C-alpha positions in Angstrom: 0.0 0.0 0.0 1.3 3.4 -0.9 2.7 5.6 2.0 0.7 8.9 2.3 2.3 10.0 5.5 4.7 12.6 4.1 3.8 16.0 2.8 3.5 16.8 0.0 2.1 14.0 -2.1 3.9 14.1 -5.5 0.7 14.8 -7.4 -0.1 17.7 -5.1 3.4 19.0 -5.4 3.5 18.9 -9.2 -0.1 20.2 -9.9 -0.5 22.8 -7.2 2.5 23.7 -5.1 5.1 23.9 -7.8 3.1 26.1 -10.1 2.2 28.4 -7.2 5.8 28.6 -6.3 6.8 29.6 -9.8 4.0 32.1 -10.0 5.1 33.7 -6.8 8.7 33.9 -7.9 7.7 35.6 -11.1 5.1 38.1 -9.8 5.3 38.6 -6.1 8.7 38.0 -4.4 9.7 41.7 -4.6 6.4 42.7 -3.0 7.0 40.2 -0.2 10.4 41.8 0.5 8.8 45.2 0.6 6.3 43.9 3.2 9.1 42.3 5.3 10.9 45.6 5.3 7.8 47.7 6.1 6.6 45.4 8.8 10.0 45.1 10.4 10.5 48.8 10.5 7.0 49.2 12.1 7.8 46.5 14.7 11.0 48.3 15.7 9.2 51.6 15.9 6.6 50.1 18.2 9.2 48.5 20.4 8.3 44.9 19.3 11.8 44.5 17.8 15.0 45.9 19.2 17.1 48.0 16.8 19.9 45.5 16.6 17.4 42.7 16.0 15.9 44.6 13.1 19.4 45.2 11.6 20.2 41.5 11.9 16.9 40.6 10.2 17.4 43.1 7.4 20.9 41.9 6.8 19.8 38.2 6.7 17.0 39.1 4.2 19.5 40.9 2.0 22.0 38.0 2.2 19.3 35.5 1.4 18.1 37.3 -1.8 20.9 39.6 -3.0 22.5 37.0 -5.2 19.4 34.9 -5.8 18.8 34.0 -9.4 15.1 33.1 -9.4 15.5 30.9 -12.5 17.8 28.6 -10.5 15.4 28.3 -7.6 13.2 25.3 -8.2 10.4 23.9 -6.0 11.4 20.8 -4.1 8.5 20.3 -1.7 10.8 20.8 1.3 8.9 24.0 2.1 5.2 24.6 1.4 5.7 27.9 -0.6 8.1 30.8 -1.2 7.2 32.4 2.1 8.3 29.4 4.1 11.3 28.9 1.9 12.5 32.5 2.7 11.7 32.0 6.3 13.9 28.9 6.3 16.7 31.1 4.9 16.3 33.5 7.8 16.3 30.6 10.3 19.5 29.3 8.9 21.2 32.7 9.3 19.6 33.9 12.5 18.2 30.9 14.4 14.6 30.2 15.0 14.0 32.7 17.7 15.2 35.9 16.0 14.0 34.8 12.5 10.5 34.1 13.9 10.2 37.6 15.4 9.6 39.2 12.0 6.3 37.4 11.8 4.9 39.0 14.9 1.2 40.0 14.5 0.7 38.9 11.0 -0.4 36.0 8.8 0.2 34.7 5.3 -3.5 35.9 4.8 -2.9 39.6 5.2 0.6 39.3 3.6 -0.9 37.6 0.5 -3.8 40.0 0.0 -1.5 43.0 0.4 0.9 41.5 -2.1 -1.9 40.9 -4.6 -3.1 44.5 -4.1 0.4 45.8 -4.7 0.7 43.8 -7.9 -2.7 44.8 -9.2 -2.0 48.4 -8.4 1.2 48.3 -10.5 -0.6 46.7 -13.4 -3.5 49.1 -13.2 -1.2 52.1 -13.3 0.7 50.7 -16.2 -2.5 50.0 -18.1 -3.8 53.5 -17.5 -0.6 55.0 -18.7 -0.8 52.9 -21.8 -4.4 53.9 -22.3 -3.4 57.6 -22.0 -0.9 57.1 -24.8 -3.7 55.7 -27.0 -6.0 58.6 -26.0 -3.3 61.1 -26.9 -3.0 59.6 -30.4 -6.8 59.5 -30.8 -7.1 63.1 -29.8 -4.4 64.1 -32.3 -6.2 62.2 -35.0 -9.6 63.6 -34.0 -8.2 67.2 -34.2 -6.6 66.5 -37.5 -9.8 64.9 -38.8 -12.3 67.4 -37.4 -13.4 68.3 -40.9 -12.6 65.0 -42.7 -15.9 63.5 -43.9 -16.8 59.9 -43.1 -20.0 57.8 -43.3 -21.8 57.1 -40.1 -23.7 53.8 -40.0 -26.7 52.5 -38.2 -27.8 48.9 -38.4 -24.9 48.3 -40.8 -26.2 50.7 -43.4 -25.0 54.2 -44.4 -27.0 56.7 -42.2 -25.6 60.2 -42.1 -22.3 61.9 -42.9 -20.1 63.1 -40.0 -16.4 63.7 -39.6 -13.6 61.4 -38.6 -12.9 63.6 -35.6 -16.6 63.4 -34.5 -16.5 59.6 -34.8 -13.3 59.3 -32.9 -14.7 61.6 -30.3 -17.2 59.0 -29.4 -14.4 56.5 -28.8 -12.4 59.0 -26.9 -15.3 59.7 -24.5 -15.8 56.0 -23.9 -12.1 55.4 -23.2 -12.0 58.3 -20.8 -14.8 56.6 -18.9 -12.8 53.4 -19.0 -9.8 55.3 -17.6 -12.0 56.6 -14.8 -13.3 53.1 -14.1 -9.7 51.8 -13.9 -8.8 54.7 -11.6 -11.8 53.9 -9.4 -10.5 50.3 -9.2 -7.2 51.6 -7.9 -9.1 53.4 -5.1 -10.5 50.0 -4.1 -7.2 48.2 -4.5 -5.3 50.9 -2.7 -6.4 49.8 0.8 -3.7 47.9 2.8 -4.6 44.6 4.4 -1.6 44.3 6.6 -2.4 44.0 10.3 -5.6 42.0 9.7 -3.5 38.9 10.4 -5.6 35.8 9.7 -9.0 37.6 10.0 -9.3 39.4 13.3 -6.1 41.4 13.8 -4.0 40.5 16.8 -3.3 41.5 20.4 0.0 43.2 19.5 0.2 46.9 19.4 0.8 47.2 15.7 0.6 50.4 13.6 -1.4 49.5 10.6 -1.4 53.0 9.1 2.4 53.1 9.3 2.8 49.9 7.3 0.3 51.1 4.8 2.3 54.4 4.3 5.5 52.5 3.9 4.0 50.3 1.2 2.6 53.3 -0.7 -1.1 52.6 0.1 -3.6 55.5 0.3 -5.1 54.0 3.5 -5.8 50.9 5.6 -8.7 48.7 4.7 -10.5 48.9 8.0 -12.4 45.7 8.8 -9.9 42.9 9.3 -12.3 40.2 8.2 -13.1 42.1 5.0 -9.3 42.5 4.4 -9.2 38.7 3.8 -12.8 37.9 2.7 -14.0 40.8 0.6 -12.2 40.3 -2.7 -14.0 43.0 -4.6 -10.5 44.6 -4.9 -9.9 41.7 -7.3 -13.2 41.7 -9.1 -13.4 45.5 -9.7 -10.2 45.8 -11.8 -11.1 42.8 -14.0 -14.7 44.2 -14.5 -13.2 47.5 -15.6 -10.7 45.7 -17.8 -13.4 43.6 -19.4 -15.5 46.7 -20.2 -12.4 48.4 -21.8 -11.8 45.4 -24.0 -15.5 45.0 -24.9 -15.7 48.6 -26.0 -12.5 48.6 -28.0 -13.5 45.3 -29.6 -16.7 46.9 -31.0 -14.6 49.7 -32.4 -12.2 47.2 -34.0 -15.2 45.6 -35.7 -15.7 49.0 -37.4 -12.1 49.0 -38.5 -12.6 45.6 -40.0 -15.5 46.9 -42.1 -13.9 50.2 -43.0 -10.7 48.6 -44.2 -12.6 45.9 -46.3 -12.4 46.1 -50.1 -16.1 46.9 -50.6 -16.1 49.8 -48.1 -12.5 50.9 -48.3 -13.0 54.1 -46.3 -9.6 53.6 -44.5 -6.3 53.2 -46.2 -3.8 50.9 -44.3 -0.1 51.5 -45.1 2.1 48.6 -46.1 3.7 48.4 -42.6 0.4 46.9 -41.4 -0.4 44.8 -44.4 0.4 41.1 -44.9 0.4 39.4 -48.3 -1.1 36.2 -49.5 1.1 33.2 -50.2 -0.9 32.4 -53.3 -3.0 35.4 -54.3 -0.7 38.3 -55.4 -3.4 40.9 -55.4 -4.3 40.5 -51.7 -3.6 43.2 -49.1 -4.6 41.8 -45.8 -4.8 44.3 -42.9 -4.2 41.5 -40.5 -3.5 43.6 -37.5 -7.2 44.4 -37.3 -7.8 40.7 -36.8 -5.1 40.4 -34.2 -6.6 43.4 -32.3 -10.0 41.7 -32.3 -8.3 38.5 -31.1 -6.2 40.2 -28.3 -9.2 42.1 -27.0 -11.4 39.0 -26.9 -8.7 37.1 -25.2 -8.2 39.8 -22.6 -11.9 40.1 -22.0 -12.2 36.3 -21.7 -9.3 36.2 -19.2 -10.8 39.0 -17.2 -14.1 37.1 -17.2 -12.4 34.0 -16.0 -11.3 35.8 -12.8 -14.9 37.0 -12.2 -16.3 33.6 -12.8 -13.8 32.0 -10.5 -15.0 34.3 -7.7 -18.7 33.5 -8.4 -20.5 31.6 -5.7 -17.5 31.3 -3.4 -17.8 31.7 0.4 -17.2 35.1 2.1 -14.1 33.9 3.9 -10.4 33.1 3.3 -10.2 30.9 0.3 -7.7 29.8 -2.3 -10.1 30.7 -5.1 -8.9 34.4 -4.8 -5.2 33.7 -4.2 -2.1 32.8 -6.1 -3.4 30.7 -9.0 -6.2 33.1 -10.0 -4.0 36.2 -9.5 -1.3 34.9 -11.8 -4.0 33.9 -14.4 -5.5 37.4 -14.2 -2.2 39.1 -14.9 -2.3 37.5 -18.4 -5.5 39.6 -19.0 -3.5 42.8 -18.3 -0.6 41.7 -20.4 -2.9 40.8 -23.4 -4.8 44.1 -23.1 -1.6 46.1 -23.0 -0.4 44.4 -26.2 -3.7 45.4 -27.8 -3.4 49.0 -26.7 0.1 49.2 -28.1 -0.9 47.8 -31.4 -4.1 49.9 -31.7 -2.2 53.1 -30.9 0.3 52.5 -33.7 -2.4 51.4 -36.1 -4.5 54.5 -35.5 -1.5 56.7 -36.0 -0.9 55.2 -39.4 -4.3 54.8 -41.1 -5.8 57.5 -43.4 -9.4 58.2 -44.5 -9.9 57.7 -48.3 -11.9 60.9 -48.8 -12.6 60.2 -52.4 -14.2 56.9 -51.6 -16.1 58.4 -48.7 -17.6 61.2 -50.9 -18.6 58.7 -53.5 -20.5 56.6 -51.0 -22.1 59.7 -49.4 -23.4 60.7 -52.7 -24.5 57.2 -53.8 -26.3 56.5 -50.5 -28.2 59.9 -50.4 -27.4 60.2 -46.7 -27.5 64.0 -46.7 -31.3 63.8 -47.4 -32.0 64.2 -43.7 -30.7 67.7 -43.8 -32.7 68.5 -46.9 -35.8 67.6 -45.0 -34.7 69.7 -41.9 -33.9 72.7 -44.1 -37.3 72.5 -45.8 -38.9 72.7 -42.3 -36.8 75.8 -41.4 -36.8 77.6 -44.7 -40.2 76.7 -46.2 -42.2 76.9 -43.0 -43.7 73.4 -43.3 -44.0 70.5 -40.8 -41.3 67.9 -40.6 -43.8 65.2 -41.7 -44.5 67.2 -44.9 -40.7 67.7 -45.4 -40.1 64.1 -44.8 -42.7 63.1 -47.5 -40.9 65.3 -50.0 -37.5 64.0 -49.1 -38.7 60.4 -49.1 -40.1 60.9 -52.6 -36.7 62.3 -53.8 -34.7 59.5 -52.1 -36.8 56.8 -53.8 -36.3 58.4 -57.2 -32.6 58.9 -56.8 -32.0 55.3 -55.7 -34.1 53.9 -58.6 -32.4 56.2 -61.2 -28.9 56.0 -59.6 -29.0 59.8 -59.1 -27.5 61.9 -56.4 -28.5 65.2 -54.8 -25.9 66.9 -57.1 -27.3 65.3 -60.3 -31.1 65.2 -59.5 -32.9 67.5 -61.9 -34.2 70.5 -60.0 -37.5 70.0 -61.7 -37.9 66.8 -59.8 -37.6 68.6 -56.5 -40.0 71.4 -57.4 -42.6 68.9 -58.7 -42.4 66.7 -55.6 -42.6 69.8 -53.3 -45.6 71.2 -55.2 -47.4 67.9 -55.1 -46.9 67.4 -51.4 -47.4 71.0 -50.2 -49.7 72.5 -52.9 -47.4 75.3 -53.8 -44.0 75.7 -55.5 -40.9 76.0 -53.2 -39.4 79.4 -52.4 -36.0 77.7 -52.4 -34.0 78.2 -55.6 -31.7 75.6 -57.2 -28.5 77.0 -55.7 -29.9 76.8 -52.2 -31.2 73.3 -52.9 -27.8 72.1 -54.0 -26.1 73.6 -50.9 -28.4 72.0 -48.3 -27.7 68.6 -49.9 -23.9 68.7 -49.4 -22.2 66.8 -46.6 -20.3 70.0 -45.7 -23.5 71.8 -45.0 -24.9 68.8 -43.1 -22.0 68.9 -40.7 -21.8 72.7 -40.5 -25.3 73.2 -39.1 -25.0 70.6 -36.4 -23.5 73.0 -33.9 -25.2 71.7 -30.7 -23.1 70.2 -27.9 -21.8 66.9 -29.1 -22.3 67.6 -32.8 -19.7 67.4 -35.6 -19.7 71.2 -36.5 -16.4 72.9 -36.1 -17.4 74.9 -33.0 -19.0 71.9 -31.3 -16.0 69.7 -32.1 -13.5 72.4 -30.8 -15.3 72.5 -27.5 -15.5 68.7 -27.2 -11.8 68.3 -28.0 -10.9 70.9 -25.4 -12.9 69.0 -22.8 -11.3 65.7 -23.8 -7.9 67.2 -23.5 -8.7 68.5 -20.0 -10.2 65.2 -18.9 -7.1 63.3 -20.2 -4.8 65.7 -18.3 -6.9 65.0 -15.1 -6.6 61.3 -15.6 -2.8 61.6 -16.1 -2.4 63.8 -13.0 -4.3 61.3 -10.9 -2.3 58.4 -12.2 1.0 60.2 -11.6 -0.1 61.1 -8.1 -0.6 57.4 -7.3 2.8 56.6 -8.8 4.5 59.4 -6.9 3.1 58.1 -3.6 4.2 54.5 -4.4 7.7 55.7 -5.4 8.0 57.9 -2.3 7.1 55.0 -0.1 9.7 52.8 -1.8 12.4 55.5 -1.3 11.4 55.8 2.3 11.6 52.1 2.9 15.0 52.0 1.2 16.3 54.8 3.5 15.0 53.1 6.6 16.5 49.6 5.8 19.8 50.7 4.3 22.6 50.7 6.9 24.0 54.1 7.7 
């Protein structure tokens, strides 16, 4: 009969403990060292460690890790995890009494959740910075394309003309909201769990706020049970990340249509075009497909974290710890790859204005403004104007005419039949109200594509992006200042 008396069983070692050990080495060991330093300094300041004891512990920590090559450190099963491996290194250098004093008043529970928060904070800040870069490029392209005509679609069909800048403005607004959601997620993540110990704090006179400050956290997460059980700090970033990817994925679907041969409203330079191995005429804008793939993968990986947390108990559990944390980081990595690619792609593409104008004319999509202008200038109801415009649209589609080629007599006859009198509008005016430039120019309300409205919107977007950047930099500055303070306190004089 097999002997099951020795921990760990080989199967448990290979399938659980070894992967966890590798994940911790890759993602979390530096954060653990920061916690050791911050907690040790706090213990000394509170009189729970003597100054010479702290110096000895710090020296042993440095000696244990200074020359460590993580690639050479493999899991043997001798110690349960990286935490206990490092503690064994301290025991070997300091003895069990002094080495064990560093763990006063804490647990792997509060250590782990603090580590996870530090890692998520780093990734959130990096993702927001990358999103800011994309937004800056989109703002530049929207400013440049504020008067560049494009076709706006509804239900997959040409609907109305607008401008490239106006279209990108919709994306910019959405991404600014995404940035706000990610910043809000940082506010949830940025609450330190240290001092919660297992779930109820401890009887030692610890200074939780001091440790939080030394680790660069904005504050302490107050309730000790919640520090361990309430993993909304994990769910919120991935919910925000998923929304970012879903929104961008929908935009990429437009890129796929607009770069297609039949539409061809966007020109893709050769740097982003792959060729066919057999069909010499093919120009494949394959990066668009990779963008769709990367964003779907990132959204799926974010969703995997949320699903892992679903229907789990409100307590300490492995479902929110090392395995799921490491899996989630892949969502951040994939999303960042997508943002890098999208930023470069958006900087490179150009609107084919000739093709756009052709499609605007052929699809008669300025006819909405013809109806609106008839209401304003002929003093008729919109329903009457709509009847005239609908008659003209049917004729133009049937005869392959445009508002520029439609005989003026066709307009005057349709107007007279519907209204019972000839129009006051002459041919020159009729031709003007049917142009896409006029369509755009009269839409001056907030959020419209007219030059004045777009200028105001772009100014707001620029200010909002600056606010996002300032908030992100403030978080980064606090984290950097805390790291510098820790270094000062643990470095021998």
